[in-house]
C-alpha positions in Angstrom: 3.2 44.5 -13.3 -0.3 43.7 -14.4 -0.4 41.3 -17.3 -2.5 41.8 -20.4 -5.4 39.3 -20.2 -5.5 39.0 -24.0 -1.9 37.7 -24.1 -1.6 33.9 -23.9 0.0 31.9 -21.1 2.0 28.8 -22.2 1.1 25.7 -20.2 4.2 23.6 -20.4 3.3 19.9 -19.8 6.1 17.6 -18.7 5.6 14.6 -16.3 2.1 15.8 -15.6 0.1 14.5 -18.6 -3.3 15.1 -17.2 -6.0 17.8 -16.8 -7.2 16.5 -13.4 -5.5 17.9 -10.3 -3.0 19.9 -12.4 -2.1 23.0 -10.5 -0.3 24.7 -13.4 -3.4 24.2 -15.6 -5.7 25.5 -12.8 -3.6 28.6 -12.4 -3.5 29.2 -16.1 -7.3 28.7 -16.3 -7.9 31.1 -13.3 -5.7 33.8 -14.9 -8.3 34.3 -17.6 -5.7 34.3 -20.3 -5.8 32.1 -23.5 -3.8 29.0 -22.9 -1.2 27.4 -25.3 -0.8 23.8 -24.2 2.8 22.7 -25.0 4.9 19.6 -24.7 8.6 19.8 -25.5 10.6 16.8 -26.7 13.8 17.7 -24.9 17.2 16.5 -26.0 18.0 13.0 -24.6 21.0 14.4 -22.7 18.7 16.4 -20.5 17.3 13.2 -19.0 13.9 14.7 -18.4 11.8 12.8 -21.0 11.1 9.1 -21.1 13.8 7.2 -19.3 14.0 4.4 -21.8 12.5 2.7 -24.9 9.6 1.2 -23.0 8.5 4.4 -21.5 8.9 6.1 -24.9 6.1 3.8 -26.1 4.0 4.9 -23.2 4.8 8.6 -23.8 3.6 8.4 -27.4 0.2 7.0 -26.3 -0.1 9.3 -23.3 0.5 12.4 -25.5 -2.2 11.1 -27.9 -4.6 10.8 -25.0 -3.8 14.3 -23.6 -4.3 15.7 -27.1 -7.8 14.0 -27.3 -8.7 15.5 -24.0 -7.8 19.0 -25.2 -9.7 18.4 -28.5 -12.8 17.8 -26.4 -12.3 21.3 -25.1 -11.8 22.7 -28.6 -8.0 22.8 -28.3 -5.0 20.7 -29.1 -1.5 20.0 -27.8 1.4 21.8 -29.4 4.4 19.5 -29.9 7.9 21.0 -30.3 11.5 19.6 -30.2 14.6 21.3 -28.9 16.2 22.9 -25.9 13.3 24.1 -23.8 14.4 27.7 -23.4 14.9 28.1 -27.1 11.5 26.6 -27.8 9.8 28.7 -25.2 11.4 31.9 -26.6 10.3 31.1 -30.1 6.7 30.5 -29.1 6.7 33.6 -26.9 8.0 35.6 -29.8 5.4 34.2 -32.2 2.4 34.3 -29.9 3.1 37.3 -27.7 2.7 35.1 -24.6 3.7 36.9 -21.4 3.7 33.9 -19.0 4.8 30.3 -18.8 3.3 27.9 -16.2 4.6 24.4 -15.3 4.5 21.8 -12.6 7.8 21.1 -10.9 9.9 18.0 -11.5 12.4 16.7 -9.0 15.1 14.8 -11.0 18.5 16.5 -10.9 18.6 17.3 -14.6 15.0 18.7 -14.5 15.7 20.9 -11.5 18.8 22.4 -13.1 17.0 23.1 -16.4 14.0 24.6 -14.7 16.0 27.0 -12.5 17.9 28.3 -15.5 14.7 28.7 -17.6 12.9 30.6 -14.8 15.9 32.9 -14.4 16.2 33.6 -18.1 12.5 34.2 -18.6 12.2 36.6 -15.7 15.1 38.6 -17.2 12.9 39.0 -20.2 10.0 40.2 -18.0 8.2 36.9 -18.7 6.1 35.6 -15.8 7.4 32.1 -14.9 5.4 30.2 -12.3 6.0 26.6 -11.1 3.7 24.5 -9.0 3.8 21.2 -7.0 1.8 18.2 -8.0 4.1 15.3 -8.7 4.4 14.5 -5.0 2.2 14.7 -1.9 4.8 17.1 -0.3 7.7 19.0 -1.6 10.9 16.9 -0.9 12.5 19.7 1.0 9.6 20.0 3.4 9.9 16.8 5.5 13.1 16.9 7.5 14.2 15.5 10.8 14.1 17.4 14.1 17.7 18.4 13.5 16.8 19.8 10.1 18.6 17.1 8.1 17.1 14.8 5.4 15.6 11.4 6.5 17.8 8.4 5.8 15.4 5.8 7.2 12.0 5.1 5.8 10.0 4.4 9.0 10.5 7.8 10.6 9.9 9.4 7.2 6.6 7.6 7.0 5.7 8.7 10.5 6.5 12.3 9.6 4.4 12.1 6.4 1.6 10.4 8.2 1.6 13.1 10.9 1.9 16.0 8.4 -1.2 17.9 7.4 -3.3 16.0 4.9 -2.7 17.0 1.3 -5.1 19.5 -0.1 -8.0 17.9 -1.9 -7.2 17.3 -5.6 -8.4 19.9 -8.1 -11.1 18.7 -10.6 -10.3 19.2 -14.3 -12.0 22.4 -15.7 -15.0 21.4 -17.8 -14.1 24.3 -20.2 -10.8 25.9 -21.0 -10.0 29.2 -22.7 -7.6 27.8 -25.2 -5.7 30.0 -27.6 -7.5 30.3 -30.9 -4.3 30.6 -32.9 -1.8 28.0 -31.8 1.8 27.7 -33.0 2.5 25.0 -35.6 3.0 21.6 -34.1 5.3 18.8 -35.0 3.8 15.4 -35.8 4.0 13.0 -32.9 4.9 10.1 -35.3 8.1 12.0 -36.4 9.5 11.6 -32.9 9.7 7.8 -33.5 8.8 6.9 -29.9 7.2 3.6 -31.0 9.3 0.5 -31.9 8.8 -0.5 -35.5 10.9 -3.4 -36.7 10.8 -5.4 -34.6 7.8 -4.3 -32.6 8.9 -5.7 -29.3 6.0 -3.8 -27.6 3.3 -5.8 -29.4 1.9 -7.3 -26.1 1.9 -4.0 -24.2 -1.7 -3.3 -25.3 -2.8 -6.5 -23.5 -2.1 -4.9 -20.2 -2.0 -1.1 -20.5 -4.2 1.8 -21.6 -1.9 4.9 -21.3 -3.5 8.2 -20.5 -5.5 9.9 -17.8 -8.7 7.8 -18.4 -6.7 4.6 -18.2 -5.2 5.7 -14.9 -8.5 6.5 -13.3 -9.9 3.2 -14.4 -6.9 1.4 -12.9 -7.5 3.2 -9.6 -11.2 2.4 -9.6 -10.7 -1.3 -10.3 -8.0 -1.6 -7.6 -10.1 0.1 -4.9 -13.1 -2.0 -5.8 -11.5 -5.4 -6.4 -8.0 -5.6 -4.8 -7.5 -3.2 -1.9 -9.3 -5.5 0.5 -6.6 -8.1 1.3 -3.8 -5.9 -0.3 -1.3 -6.3 2.5 -1.1 -10.1 2.1 -2.0 -10.6 -1.5 0.4 -8.0 -3.0 3.3 -10.4 -2.5 1.8 -13.1 -4.8 2.6 -12.3 -8.5 0.0 -14.7 -9.9 -2.8 -12.7 -8.2 -4.2 -9.5 -9.6 -3.6 -7.8 -6.3 -1.6 -4.6 -7.0 -2.8 -1.3 -8.2 -0.7 -1.2 -11.5 -0.7 2.6 -11.2 3.1 3.0 -11.3 3.4 3.8 -15.0 0.5 6.3 -14.8 2.3 8.0 -11.9 5.6 8.0 -13.7 4.3 10.3 -16.4 1.8 12.1 -14.2 -1.4 10.8 -15.8 -2.7 10.7 -12.2 -1.5 12.6 -9.2 -0.5 11.0 -5.9 -3.0 13.4 -4.3 -5.8 12.0 -6.3 -4.9 8.5 -5.3 -4.5 9.4 -1.6 -7.8 11.2 -1.7 -9.5 8.2 -3.2 -8.5 6.1 -0.1 -10.2 8.5 2.3 -13.3 7.1 4.0 -12.6 3.5 2.9 -11.9 2.2 6.4 -15.5 1.3 6.8 -15.3 -1.5 4.2 -11.5 -2.2 4.0 -9.3 -3.4 6.8 -7.1 -0.6 8.2 -4.0 -2.7 7.7 -4.7 -2.9 3.9 -5.4 0.8 3.6 -2.2 1.8 5.6 0.0 -0.6 3.6 -1.2 0.8 0.3 -0.6 4.3 1.5 2.9 3.3 2.6 3.6 2.3 -1.0 2.7 5.8 -2.0 5.0 7.0 0.7 7.9 4.9 -0.5 7.7 6.8 -3.8 7.8 10.0 -1.7 10.8 8.7 0.2 12.6 7.8 -3.0 12.2 11.4 -4.3 13.3 12.7 -0.9 16.5 10.7 -1.3 17.0 11.8 -4.9 16.5 15.4 -4.1 19.1 15.4 -1.3 21.4 12.9 -3.1 21.2 13.7 -6.8 23.7 11.0 -7.8 21.5 8.3 -6.4 21.4 6.3 -9.7 25.2 6.3 -10.2 26.9 6.5 -6.8 26.6 4.3 -3.7 24.7 6.1 -1.0 26.9 4.3 1.4 30.4 4.8 0.1 31.7 1.8 2.0 30.4 -0.2 -1.0 32.7 1.6 -3.4 35.4 -1.0 -2.8 33.1 -4.0 -3.5 34.6 -6.2 -6.2 32.0 -7.0 -8.8 32.4 -9.9 -11.2 30.3 -8.3 -13.9 30.4 -11.4 -16.1 28.9 -10.5 -19.5 27.4 -13.9 -20.2 25.7 -14.1 -16.8 24.2 -10.6 -17.3 22.9 -11.6 -20.7 21.3 -14.7 -19.4 19.6 -12.7 -16.7 18.4 -10.1 -19.2 16.9 -12.8 -21.4 15.3 -14.8 -18.6 17.5 -17.8 -19.2 19.1 -18.3 -15.8 17.7 -21.7 -15.0 15.8 -20.3 -12.0 12.1 -20.2 -13.0 10.9 -17.3 -10.8 13.8 -15.2 -12.0 13.2 -16.1 -15.6 9.5 -15.5 -15.3 10.1 -12.0 -13.9 12.6 -11.0 -16.6 10.3 -12.4 -19.4 7.3 -10.6 -17.9 9.4 -7.4 -18.0 10.2 -7.9 -21.7 6.7 -8.9 -22.6 4.7 -6.2 -20.8 7.3 -3.5 -19.7 6.5 -4.2 -16.1 7.3 -6.7 -13.4 5.6 -7.6 -10.1 7.2 -5.8 -7.2 8.1 -9.0 -5.2 9.7 -10.5 -8.3 11.6 -7.2 -8.9 13.3 -7.8 -5.5 14.0 -11.4 -6.3 15.6 -10.7 -9.7 17.6 -7.8 -8.3 19.0 -9.9 -5.5 19.9 -12.6 -7.9 21.8 -10.3 -10.2 23.6 -8.5 -7.5 24.3 -11.3 -5.1 24.2 -14.6 -7.0 25.9 -13.2 -10.1 27.7 -10.3 -8.4 26.9 -7.9 -11.2 27.0 -4.2 -10.3 23.6 -3.0 -9.3 24.0 0.0 -11.7 23.8 -2.4 -14.7 20.5 -3.7 -13.4 19.2 -0.2 -12.8 20.1 0.8 -16.3 18.3 -2.2 -17.8 15.2 -1.5 -15.8 15.2 2.1 -16.9 15.2 1.0 -20.5 12.6 -1.8 -20.2 10.1 -0.6 -17.6 7.1 1.5 -18.6 7.0 2.8 -15.1 10.7 3.8 -15.1 11.2 6.4 -12.5 14.5 8.2 -11.7 13.9 8.1 -7.9 12.1 4.8 -7.3 14.3 2.8 -9.7 17.6 4.0 -8.2 16.4 3.9 -4.5 15.1 0.4 -4.9 18.2 -1.0 -6.6 20.4 0.5 -3.9 18.0 -0.9 -1.3 18.5 -4.4 -2.5 22.2 -3.9 -3.0 22.6 -2.9 0.6 24.3 0.3 -0.4 21.3 2.6 -0.1 19.5 4.6 2.6 17.7 2.3 5.1 18.8 -0.6 2.8 18.2 -4.3 3.2 21.5 -5.6 4.5 23.7 -7.1 1.9 23.7 -10.5 3.7 20.0 -10.8 3.1 20.2 -12.9 0.0 17.0 -14.2 -1.5 17.0 -17.9 -2.3 15.2 -17.9 -5.7 13.8 -21.4 -5.3 12.3 -20.8 -1.8 11.0 -17.4 -3.0 9.3 -19.0 -5.9 7.8 -21.8 -3.7 6.6 -19.3 -1.1 5.1 -16.6 -3.3 4.1 -18.7 -6.4 3.2 -22.0 -4.6 1.2 -23.4 -7.4 3.6 -22.2 -10.1 0.9 -20.2 -12.0 3.1 -17.2 -12.4 6.0 -19.3 -13.8 3.7 -21.2 -16.2 2.4 -17.9 -17.6 5.8 -16.5 -18.4 8.0 -19.6 -18.9 5.7 -21.7 -21.1 8.3 -24.5 -21.6 7.8 -25.5 -17.9 4.0 -25.6 -18.0 3.9 -29.4 -17.8 5.7 -29.5 -14.5 3.7 -29.8 -11.4 4.1 -27.6 -8.3 6.6 -29.9 -6.7 9.2 -29.3 -9.3 8.3 -26.1 -11.2 10.6 -24.0 -9.1 13.4 -26.6 -9.0 13.3 -28.4 -12.4 17.0 -29.2 -12.0 16.0 -31.6 -9.1 13.2 -33.3 -11.0 13.7 -37.0 -12.0 14.3 -37.6 -15.7 10.9 -39.4 -16.0 9.2 -36.3 -14.6 11.1 -34.0 -17.0 10.3 -36.3 -20.0 6.7 -36.4 -19.1 6.5 -32.6 -19.0 8.5 -32.2 -22.3 11.4 -30.5 -20.5 15.0 -31.2 -21.6 17.4 -29.3 -19.3 20.1 -27.6 -21.3 17.9 -27.8 -24.4 14.3 -26.6 -24.0 15.1 -24.9 -20.7 18.6 -23.9 -19.3 20.3 -25.6 -16.4 21.1 -23.1 -13.6 23.9 -20.8 -14.6 25.1 -20.7 -11.0 24.7 -22.9 -7.9 22.8 -20.7 -5.4 24.5 -22.0 -2.2 28.0 -21.6 -3.7 27.1 -18.1 -5.1 25.7 -17.0 -1.7 29.0 -18.0 0.0 30.9 -16.2 -2.7 28.9 -13.0 -2.3 29.2 -13.1 1.5 33.0 -13.5 1.3 33.2 -10.5 -1.1 31.0 -8.4 1.3 33.2 -9.4 4.3 36.3 -8.4 2.4 34.8 -5.0 1.6 33.7 -4.5 5.2 37.0 -5.5 6.6 38.8 -3.1 4.2 36.6 -0.2 5.2 
């Protein structure tokens, strides 16, 4: 049935808060129909909005940035709260819209909601079209030769590498035919996405500029300043050597296709190893969504059910010390304090703090995953869950449980001068590199000279790593023997 070109099309933004390389927007634009840009604040139970408080802060500023971009094109973003189908039906009824376009999402809750909405809209003779864009490839596309999902990253990477190159990203239209008469919009401030008293996000502005423009600037700076040497430098948290694009990807302010495309042709000035390693990080995100798509309970159930019998200690005081960055292990504490201060943590340190929680403290990985969801601006339902299960040893292609990071050696290897620790654990700034990762071994004269009083100004270790390692390995052996 031919649609009336005067009837609006609703462009439903979700985790695609950009105009660039937005397939749903491009389709709405090419349809020639007036566009109603819409963002729906869905009920928390749906699980499709911000994953936690830190990402809610980001969402607020990202929606502001998207609205500014639409204002530049003589439009605005319509904000509405409620069950998506009810909101869409109300706007369709008031505007006469005959179509709804959106970009697909791949979290289990989002998939379920979208299938139902498309079915219900089509029953009303409303055109409902969905498009790709959050990933390089649809998660159902890449399968093994036997037609089953990949469980190991390396063959998945090879399949992705050998697949056809993603189509070039779509440029944002310079002009949009936005609907002249838009529905009433809620005030963004009424959603209370920003922390008020206390404003624990006060330092986020030091590091982040949410929005599409901020994402493009992060990409430009990384390609110019940090891609060369990326493979080696990315493991050192004191260096500015990672892309910092993860929060922009999490809410779709930049597409993975745009990032992938920006790396084309760089092999003339950047070592191939650096280029490939960066692309592999993009592919890890793809692999994580591949896992989530085929195993929707990734965040709550062990991929490897052999771990279901593992006996966690789940000591509340230990977990609280870990959350607050007060474990007595400087690299762990620096990471947890960086997380609280900036809503982000360096990837190497994420592995260290996760290993410490799971294996030194024997706290269930799901508690760590939940804390990261709430405190990371780049919280992602696939990456977060897949990475925690990887460290725990219970996930697909996981690091074996018996790989237990020594937090002292990890600190000395990847923060050899202690600069990262000094940035985030200021009470240890006076210690030199010899003791900054092992203050509990420093002579009293050294501690006194640095103004450090163990147990007072900085905690003593809450656990002895060697003993904790043996305890964890014994628990793992018991679980394995019982399987």
